N, C-alpha and C positions, 0 to 999 in steps of 0.2 A: 776159515777156509771155505771157499765157495761150495754150495751144495747143489745137487742136481734138482732142477725145478720139478716139483710135484704139483699137479693141478689141484687146487682147492675145490670144494663143491661149487663155489661161486663161478670159478673159471670153467668148470665142467659145464655148468649151466650156460655160460656165455658161448662156449664153443658149439654146444648143441643148437642154440638159436642161430648163431652165425652161419652154420652149415646150411641153413634154409634160405639164407640171403647173401649168397656169395657175390652177387653183382651190385651190392649196396654197401654204403657206410652204415654200420650198426651203432646207433646211439643207445648205449646200455645204461639204464638209470641206476645210480648209486647215491642214495640220499638226495642232496640238493644239486647233484651234478649228473651230466651224461658223460660216460667214459667211453673211449675208443681204445682198442688193444691191437697188438700185432701190426699187420700191414695197414689196417685202417688208421692206426695211430701215426705210423710213419708218414703215410701219404696225407692224412688229414692235417697233421701239424704243419706240413709244408704249404698246403693250399690255404688253410685258415690262419696261418701265422701264429700257431700255438706253441707253447713250450713242450717239448717231448721229454717225458720222464720215463721211469720204468718201475715195474712191480717185481718183487723178489730180486732186488738189485744185487744181493750177495750170492745169488745162484749162478751156476755155470752159464745159463741162458736166461738172463733177465727178460721180462716181457715188456716190450715198448708200450707206453700208454700216454694218453693226453685226455684232458677233460674240459668241459664248458659248463657254466652255470645253467641250470634248467630254465631260469626265467629269461635268459638271453639266447636261448637255443634258436629262435626263429631266424635271427640274422645270419647265423652260421648255416642253417639249413638253406636259406635263400642263396647264399654264396655257392654252395655245392650244386644246387639245382641249376643256377645260372650257367655253371660250367659243364652241365650235361650229366651229372651224377644222380644216383638214387640215394635216399636216406631212409633206413628202417628205424622207427622210433620204438624202443623197447622200454616198457614201463613196469613198475611193481603193480601187480594186480591183486595183492593181498595186503592187509594192514599189518605192518611189522609189529605193532603192539600186541596183536592177538595171535601171531603166528609163531610156532615153535620151529626152530631150524631155519632152512633156507626159505626166503620169501619167494613166492612164485612170480616169475616175470614172463611177459609175452610181448611180441611186436603188436602194437595197437594200430599202426598205420605205416604204409610204405609210400613215401612222398617221391614222386618222379617228375621229370620235366613236363610231361603231359597231364599230370594230375595236380600240379601245384595250384593252390587256391589263394594262399596268403603271401606269396612271394612278391618282393618289391619289383621283380622283373615283369610281373603281370600288369601291364599298363591298363588303366581304367577303360580306355577306348579300344583295347585289343582283346580279342578272344584268345584263349589258350587251349588249343585243340589237341586231343589225343585221337589218333587214327588207328584203324585196324584193317588188315588185308587178308583175304582168303582167295586161293586160286582153284578153279575147277577145270581140270584138263579136259573133261568130257565135253563141256560147252565152250571151252577156250575163252573164259571170261573171269574177271576178278569181281569178288564181292568186296565193296569198300564201305567203311562206316567211320563216322567221327562223332566225338562228343566234347562238350566243354563242361567239365565238372562244376565249374563255378556258376554257370548259368542254367545248366540242365538241358541244353540243346543236344539233340540226338538225331542224326540224319544218315541215310545210307543210299548207295547207288551201285548199279552194275557198270563196270568199266571194261572196254573192249581190249585194251592193249597196255603195254608198259608205258607208252608215252602219255596215255590218259591218266595213269596212276601218278606219274611224275608231275603232270599239270595240276591235278587236284591237290597233291601234297604241297606243291609250291604255292598254289593259290591260298591254301589254308595256313601256310607258314607253320606247319606242324613241327614240333621238336621231338616227337616220339611216335613210333608206329609199332603196333602189336602184330607179330607175324606168326606163321606156322612154318614147319620144315619144308613145306611144298613150294615155297617162294624161291625163285631161281636166284643163283648167285649174281647173275648179270643185273637183275633188277635191284638187288640189294646194293651192289656196287654203285649203280647209277644214283640211287637215292642218297647214299652216303656222300658221293662226290659232289652232287649238285646241291644238296640241301643240308648236309652235315647233321643227319637225323639219328636219333638214338633208337636202336632196335631192342624190343622186348619180346619175349616168347611166351605164348600161352597155348600149349598143345591141347590140354583138356578143357572142356567147357562144362559148366554146371547150369542146371535149369531149376529155378524155383518159381514160386508164384509171382514174386515181385518182378523178376526178369521176364517171365513169360508174358505178363501184362504189357510190358513195354514193347514187345514184338508181336502182339496178338493180331495186329492188322496187316502184317507182312505176309504175302503169299509166296514169294519167290524163295525156294530153299537156300540158294546161295546167299541171299541177303539175310535170311534168318541165321545162317551159320556164322556170318561175319559179325552180326550184332551180338550173338551169344558169346563169341570170342571176346569182343570189346567189353561187354557188360560183366563177363566173368572176371576179366582182368581188373576192372574197377572194383568189383566186389572183393576180390582176393587182396588187392593192395590197400583199399580204404577200410575194410573190416567194419562197416557200419551201414545203416540204411541208406539206400539211394532213392529215397522217396521223392526227391525234387527232380529226378531225371524225367524228361518229358517223353511221351510216346514217340517211337521211332517214326520219322517221316521219310518217305522215298522221294528222291529228287532225280531228275534226268538232266545231265549236263547239256544235252541237245535242246532242252527247253529254254536255254538262255543263250545270249550272244557268246560264242565260244572264242576265247583267246588263249593261245598256248603260252607256255612259260616265257619264250623268247619275246613274244609280242608284248606281254605285260611289262617285261623288263625294258624293252626298247622304248615303249611309250611312257615310261616312268609314271605308272598309275598311282602307286602307293609308296614307291621307294626310289629315291634319286640315284641315278647311275653313278654320279660323281661322289656323293657323300654317304649313300646308303640310308639316308634319313628321310623323314616324311616331308620336310620343307622342300619346296620346289616341285612338288608333284600335283597331280590332279586332285588327289585326296586332300592335300593341304589347302588347295583353293576352295574346294566344295565344303570343307568342314566348318560350318558355323553352328554345329549342334551344341546344345546346352546340357545334355545328359550323357552319361557314360554309355547307356544302352543305345542312344541315338548314334553316337560315334561308332560303335561296333556295327550297327545295322547299315550305316552309310558305307562302310568298307565292304560289307557283304553285297550290297546293291552294286557297288563299283566292280566287284569281282564277277558279278553275274547280272549284266544288263538284260532287259526283257526282249523278247522277240514277238510277243503277241500284241497286235495293234490296240486291242481293247484295253489291255492291262496298262500299256504305255499312256493311252488317252486318259485313263482313270487317274493316274498319278498327275498328269499334266493339269487336269481339271482342278485337283486339289491345290496344286501349286498356284494356279491362276487365281483361285478364290482367296488365297492368302496374300497374293500380290495386290489384290484389289481391296484389301482390308488392313491398311497400314497400322492403325491404332490397336486393332484387335490383335494383330501379330506381335506388336510390342508387349502387350499385356500377356500374351501367350508365352513369349520368351522369358518374361519375368517369373511366371509360374514354373516353367520348365527348369529354370535355374535353381529352384528350391527342391527339385526332385533328386533324391539320391539314387544309387544304383539298385533299383528294385529287383532286377534279375539276380544279382549276386547276394543281396540281402535275403531273398527267398531261399537261395541256395545255402546260405549260412544257417538259416533257421532249420532247414531239413538236415543239414550235415551235423548239426549239434555244436557248432563253434561260434554261435551268435552271442553277443553280450548285451548289457542294458543299453548302451549307447547306440548299438545297431538298431535296437527296437525303437528308440526315440527317433532315429533317422527314418525308419519305416513309417512311423506315425506322421512326421512332418511331410514326407513324400505323399502319403495318402490324403493328407489334408489339402493338397493342391488339386486333387482330381476334380472336385466339384467346380472349381474355377475354370480349369482346362475344358471341362465338359460344356460349361456355359458359353465360353468363348467360341468353341467349335459349333455349337448349336446356333449361335448368332450369325455365322457366315455360311452355314450349311445350305446348299441348294440341291441336296440329294447325293452328292458325291462322297460325303463323309459318313453315310449311314452305317456302313459296316464297322468302321472304327469306333463310332459312338456306342455301339452295342457292347464293345469290350471295355469301355471306360467305367469299370466298377469301382466306386469309391471305397469299398470294403469297410463300411462304417462300423461293423462289429469288431473288426481288428483295431481300428482307431480307438474305440471306446475301451476295449480291454487294456491296451497299452496306456491310455490316459489314466485309467483307474489304478493300474498295478505298478507301473514303472516310475520311479522317482526321477525328476528332471535333472538331478545332479548325480545320476547313477555312475559308479566307477567303471573302469575297464574290466575289472575282475568280477566273477560271479559267485565267488566262494567266501568273500570277506565281509558281506553285509552291505547295508546302506543302498540296496538296489530296489527294494519294494517300498511303495509309498505308505505313509501313515494312513490308517483308516481302511486299508485293503483287507487286512486279516486281523480279527480280534486277539488271537493268542500272541501274534507278533507284536501288536500294540501293547499287550500286557508285559511282555519281556522288555520292550523298550522303556515302558514306564518304570519297571523295576530298576533298570540300568540308570535311568535319568534320576530317579529318587535316590538311588544308592550313591550316586556321585554327588548329589546335593548334600546327602548325609555326611559324606567324607569331607566336603568343604566346611560344613558346620562343625564337624569333629576337630578339624585343624584349628579353627578359630577358638573353639572352646578350650582346647588343650593349651594353646598359646596363652590364653587368659589365665588359666589355672596355674600354669607353671611359671609364667612370667618370661618364658623363652620365646622371643619374637621371631627367631629363625627356625623354629620347629616346623617340620613339613610332613604331610602325609603323602607317601609316594607309592609307585607300583612298578614292578618289573616282572617279566614272564617267569623267572626262576623262583623268586621269593614271594610273589604276590604283593599284597598291600602291607605297608609297615609305616611306623613313625620314625623319622630320622632326626637325631640331635647331634650337633657337632660336639667334639670332645671338650672344646673350650666352655661349653654351656652345661656339661654334665653335672657340675657342682650345684647348679640351681635346681636339679631334678629331685623331687621328693623321693625318698627311699621306697622301693617296692611298688611304685605307681604303675610301672609297665613290666612286661616279661621280655627279657633280652632275647633277640632273634639272631643278630649278626653283628660282628665287630669289623669295622673298616679302619684304615690307617688314621683317618681324621674324623671319624664319626661312629656312632652306635645306632643300631636299628632295633626297634622294639615292636611288640604286638600286644593287643588286649583281646580278651574273649569277645567283646562286642565287635571289634574290627575284624576278627577272624570270621565271625558269623556273617557280617556284611560282605566280606570278600567272597565267601562261598555263594551267597545269593547273587552278587553282581556277575561273577565269572560264569556261574551256571546260566544266568540269563543271557550273557553274551554268546556263550557256546550254543545254546539252544536257539537263540535268535538267528545266528548265522546258518545253522542247519536248516531251520524253518524257511529262511529267506531263499536258500538254495533250492529247496524243494518247491517252494511257490514259483520261483523263476522257471524251473523245468516244466511245471504245470502250464504256465503262461505260454512257454515256447511250444509245448505240444498242442495247445489250442490254436495257436497261430499256424502251426504246421498243417492243420486241416484246411487252411485257405491257400496253400501253396499254388495249386493250379490256377486259382482265380488271380493271384498276384502275378503269376507268369504271363497270363493272358493280358492283364493290364499293362505289364511292362512292355510287351510286344507292341501294343497299341500306342503307348506313349513314345516308344522309340520311333515308330513310323511317323507320328505327328512331328517329332523333332527333326527327322531327316527332311520331311516335306517343307517345314518352315525354314530349314537351312537352305534348301533349293531356292525358296522364294527370296530369302535375304540376299543370297549371292546374285540371283538374277536381277534384283533391283539395284544392288550396288554397282554392277558392271553393265547394266543396260542390255541384258540378254532378251531374246525373243522366243516365243513359242514356235517350235518347228512343226511343220505339217508332215506327218508320217504316212507313207503309202506302202502298204505291204504288197500290193499287186503291181506296182509300177517300178520301172528301172530308171525313172527320171531323178537326177540329182542336181539341185540348184541351190548353192550356198552363196548368197549375195553379201559381199564385203565381210567375209568371215574373219575371225581373229583367233590366234592361239591363246586360250584362256590363261594359261600359267605365265607365258611370256608377257602378255598384256598386263597382268597383275604386277609383275616385277618392273616392267618398263614404264607403266602408266599408259592410260588410254590415249593421251595426245601423241605419245612418241611412237606408238605401234602403227605400222602400215597394214591395213586390212587387204585381203585378197578374196576374190570370188572363185568358186569352182562350179563349172557347168558341164554336165555330162547328160545328154539326152538318152533316150532309150536305145539308140543305135550306137552310142559311143561307149566303147569298152575300155580303152586305154588312153590316158593322157601321158604323152612322152615329154618330159620336162628337161630342158637344157639350160645351161647357165653355170657360172663359176661357183666355187666354194665361197662361203661367207655371204652369198647373195640371198639366202632364205629358202632354198629348195626343201631342205629337211624340215624346217619349221612349217612350211606350207603343207607338207604331207602329214606331219603329226597333227597339225591343226584340224585337218579333216577327220582323222581317226578319233581324236578327243571329242570333237563335236558330235560324231556318231554315237560314241559311248555315252556322253551326257544326255543326248536326246533319248536313247533307249533305256536310260535309267529313269526317265521321267522329268528331267531337269530342262530348263530353257537353255538356249545356246547363244554363244557370242557371234552375232551376225545382224545384218539389217533385216534379212528374211532368210528362211531355210525351208526347202522342200527336200525331204530325204526318203529314200527307200529304207525298208527295215532289213538290215544285214543279219545273216546267220553266223558269220565268222569274220574275224579280222586276222590277217597275217602281215607281219612286218619284217623287213630287213633294212634297218636304218642304223648307220654308224658302224664303225669297224672295231671289233673287240675279239681278242684271242680268248679261247677257253683253255687257259693254261692248266687247270686242274685235270681236265680230260686229255691234255696233251694235243689239242687240236688247234690248227692255225686259223687265222682270220678267214682265209679263203675257204677252208673246210667248213667252218661254222656258217659262213655265207651260203655255201652250197647246200648244207643241211637244212637251213632255214628256208631256202628257196624250194627245196624238195618237199618240205611240209606243205607249203602253199600249193604247189603244182599238183600234189597227190590228193589233197583233201578239200580244196576250195570248190565251191559251187558257183553257178551264175548269180547267186544272192550274196556272195562273199565280197569283202573288200581286201585288196592286196596293195601293200605299199613296199616298193623295192627301190632302194637308194643306192645307185652306183654299183649294181650287180656286175661282176666280172672284172672289177678293177684290181683284184688281188692276184692276177696272173698276167702273162705277157699280153701285149696290146691286141694282136690278132686273135689269140685265145679268148680274151675277155670280150672283144667285140663280137666274135662268133657266138659265144654263150649268151650275151645280152640279146642279140637278134633272135637266137633260137628260142629263148625264154619268152620274148615278146610274141613271137609267132605262135608258140604253143598256147599261151594264155588266150590269144585272139581266136584261135581256131578250135581249141578243145575245152578250155576252162570257162571262158567268157565272163569272168568276174570283173567287177569294176576295179581298175588298176591304175595306180599312179606310179610311173616308172621314171626315175631321174637318171640321167647319164651324162658322161663327158664325151661319149663317142658321137660326135656330130654326124659322122658318116651314116648312122642308122636312122637319122631323121627322115630320110627318103622313103621310109616304110609307109608313110602316110599315102603314098601313091599306089600301094598295092594292098594295104590293109584298110578296109572301109571303116572299121570301128576304132581306128587310131587317130588321135588328134595331137598335133605338136603345140606346145606352149613353151615360153621361155621367160627368164627373169630379165626385166628391162634394165639397161645400163646406158649411161651417157658418158662419152669420151670427149675431153676437151683439153687441148694443149698437152697431150700425152698422159693426162690423168684420167682415171675412170671413177665414176660415182655409180654405185649400185642403187637402183630405185626400190628394191625389194618388192617390186610389183610384177605380177604375172601378166604376160601378154600373149596373144595368139601367134602361132608360127614358131619356127626353130630359131635358136640364137645364131647370128651370122658369124660369130667368131668366139674364140675362147679368151678368157682374161686371166689365165694362170699367172703370167708374168706380172700383171698388175696387182694381183693378190699377194704375190711374193714381195712386191715393192711396198705394199701396205704393211707387210709383216716386218719390214726393215732389213731385208737382205742387202749385202754390200753392193754398191753401185756398179763396180766393175763386173761382178757376177751377173747382174741384171742385164747389163749391156751385152755381155757375151751370150746370154740366153736368148736375147732378142735377135742377135745375129744368127745363132743356130736355128731359131724358129723360121727366120726369113729363108735360110738355105733349104730347110726341110720342105717348106711350103712351095718354094720355087721348083724343087726337084720332085715334088709329089711323093716323097718317101716319109714313112712314119716309123721306120725301124732302123735305118742305117744312120750311124752316128756321123756327125760332121767332124772332119779332121781338125784337131786342135792347132792353133797357130804356134809357130815356133817362138820360143821364149828368147828374147835378146838378153845380152849381158846387162847386169844392173847398171854399170857405168854408162853404157850406151843409152839406156832408158833415162837415166838422170840427165845426160847431155841433151837428149831430144826434148825432154821436158823444159829445160832451161832455155833451149834455143827458141822456144815458142813464147818466151816471156821477155817483155821490153825492160830496158834499164830503169825507166821510171817506175814500172810495176815492182821491180826488185827493191827499189828505194822505199816504196810504200810498205812493203813487207818488213823491211828493217825498222821503219818508223813504228809500225804496230808492235814489233818485238820490244822496243824500248819504252813503250807507254807504261806508266805506273798507274794502273786503273784504280787502285785502292785510295789514291790521293786525289782523284778527279771528282768534281761535282757532276751531277747529271747534265748541267748546261755545258761544262767543259767537254764532256764526252760527246755531246751532240755536235758542238762546234768542230771538234777534231774529226769526227766521222764525215762531216760536210766537206772539210778540207781534203781528206783522203779521197773522197768521191770525185772531187774536181780534178785531182792530180792524175787519176786513172781514167 
C-alpha cells in the first residue's frame, strides 16, 4: 500500500540547498552522478532528453528525479547555459569514508550565461560579457559595467539614458545583466524584447580587499556602485578567487565613433541581416587574425572606431610598416599561429580549472614571444615602441613548465603522469618502487610458470581483490598441493595469493596512491607559482592581440589593394575617389565591381541621390559608411585615394524592416531611426537615409522627405547621403546651397534599360520602375498596362488619381479578335509546329525545319 512520503535527511539537505537557488537547476552530487529532483527533474529531463524516474515510487507522491554521470556533466551544463538557464553545482565537501551520518554538501559554483567559461557556446573569437546596471535618480544617469570572466576584462562607463544602455548591451551582445530593483520596468521590457537578455538580481554588495583593489582607481561613486554590484555577483556565483580580473577601466562612449543599435544592424558590421551569421559582414572581411585574442580585439575595434586623429595615425603607421615588410609579416603570421589563447589560459590558471595540457599550451605560446619581438624590432621605426615594451617572454614561467610538466600530460590532474621525472626526488622514488614492483611481478609470473609447468598461469590485478595468481580449472591438477593460498573461486578459474605477493601488492599500491597525491600537490604548487605572473601574461596577451589585428589589416589591405586614407579632424572635405564596397567586392570579385566616387567639399552638406531600385544606391551609401569605419579603426580603405573628415557619429536608415517584436511597422521604425539622427547628429556626423517617407502616402512621404532634408540642411548640417524616388524634390538644389543632386547612370536602348551602377552629377531624368519590374519577370500584359497608366498620369500631371481600368470584353470576342489578326499561312505554321516530334529529330533536322517555318511566315 502506498505510503506518505517522508523526507529523508538527504532530501531535507537537498531542499535546504535548493531554496537558496530557486532560479537555477541544482546538480546535486550523489556518488558518481549529479541528480535533479522535483521541478528540476521534470524540466531538465525534457530539455536534456533524459529518462525521468522517481524516488519513493511506492509513496503517495513519488519524487521525480533524473541524473547524469559526473564525468559527462559539462556537456549537459553547456546545453542548459546555451538555452539561457543557470546551473548550481552542488558537491560533497567531506570525505564519505571519514564522515559519520550525512555527508556535507555545498554549491561550489553557479554557472550562468554571463559567467560560462568552458561552454561550447563560447566561441574562441567571441567575448562572453556579463553586464551590470545601477540607476541614480539624483543625477539621472546609469552606472554601467561589464566583465568577461574568461579573460579578466573589466570596464565601466556612465550612460545618460535608456537608449545608451540598449546600445551598449547590444554592442557587447551580452546574454546576462545584473540589476537592482531601481531599474524601470520599461527599460527591462526593452532589453528583453530587443536582446533576449537574462536578468539576475544582486541587491546587496560586499566589499573585501580583493574587490576594493579592482575599483581603487575609480573616483565616481555611481561607477564604484555598479562595479561592486558586478563583482559581488561574480564572487557569490563563482565562490573562488577572482585574482585574474583586471583593474577596472573607465571608458567614455563619446571617445569613440558612435553608432547606435540600428546603424550597426543596417550596416551589417558583425552580423548579416539575412542569416544572422558572421559571413558577409565587415568583420568577416577584416578577420585575417591568427589568434583568438586578436579575433576578439578586432571585434572590439570594429564596435568602437577611434575619433582622435593621432591615435588613428598611430595605427595606420603600424599597418603601413607591416605592408612594406612582406617577408617579415609572413614570419609574424607563422609565429602568431602557434600562440594559444593567452588571455583565457591565464584566466583558467587563476580560476583553478587549468590542467597539464593547458600549461603546455601556455609554454608553447610563450616560446613564440622572442621571435615575435625580434620581427617587430626589425621593422620598428618608432611606431611600435609601446607594444614592444609589453612583449614580455616570461622566461621564468617557460622554465618552470619545461621542468615540471610532462609532455604527455593527461587531461585530468588527479590521476598522475602529469609531473616530469626528475622534478621531485620523492616522486621519483615512488615511481621507481612502482616500476621495480611491476618488474618483480613479471619475473614472478615467469618463475611460477616454470615451477608449476602451467604455461597459462597469470599474475593479475583488479581494484577489488588487488594482485593475485590466476589458474584455469583445467590446469589445477598440475598445481603442487599447498603451494598457494586460495583467494577466490570463479566459474572457470581459481585465484591465489602468496605472502610475498601480498607484501609487494602493499608496496606498489601505497606507492601509486602516494604518487598520485604528491603529483596533485606538486601541480597545485606549479599553478600557484604561475598565478603570480597573471598580470604580466594579461599585458602580453593584449600586446599580441593588437599586433595580430594590425597584421590582419595589413593582410587585407594588400589582398584587396586598399590605400591609406588621409584623415583631417578640422576639415569638412570628403573626397573618396573610385571607392568600393569592401564586402560586395570580396563576394563579386575586383573585376566585376563598379567603383564610385564621393565628393563633398566643405560647403556641401547633402548629396540627394535619385535612380531606380537595383541600381546601386544603397550599396553606394553603405560603401561610404564602411569606408569611414575602416579608416577610423586604423585600416586602409577600398579606393584609389581617400581624404576623409573624422566623424563623431554615424546614423543610418537603409532598407525596410518591421520591428514585429515591438509591434512597430516599417514606417514607425523608419521615423524612429530618422528621429535619432535629427536629434543627436552634429555637424561632424554622417547620416545615411535611404528612401525616407516611402512607407506612407505619396504626398505625405514627399512632404516628410523634403522637410527632413531642409531640417538637416538648416539645423543639423551633418554630411548626409539621402536617396529618394521623389524626383520632384530634386529642385531643392535651387534653394539649398549645400545640397547637390547625383543620380545612377542608365542607358535605354530599344525599350530595354541597362543600369551602369555609376554615380553621375545631376538628378535622374526619369524613373525606371517598370523596367525593373520587367527585369523581375512580371507578366507582359501587366507591364504594358502599367506603361499605359504611367503615360496617362504623366500627361495629366497627376500622381494620385487612378487611371480608369479598360472595360473587359467577353472571352469569345477576345479570341475572335486575336484570330482575326492572324493569317491563314501563320495558322498553318502553328499546326505544323504542333505536329513536330522533337524527340526524334536530329539537331540538323531541327535547324532545317526552323528555316522552312521562317520562310513560310
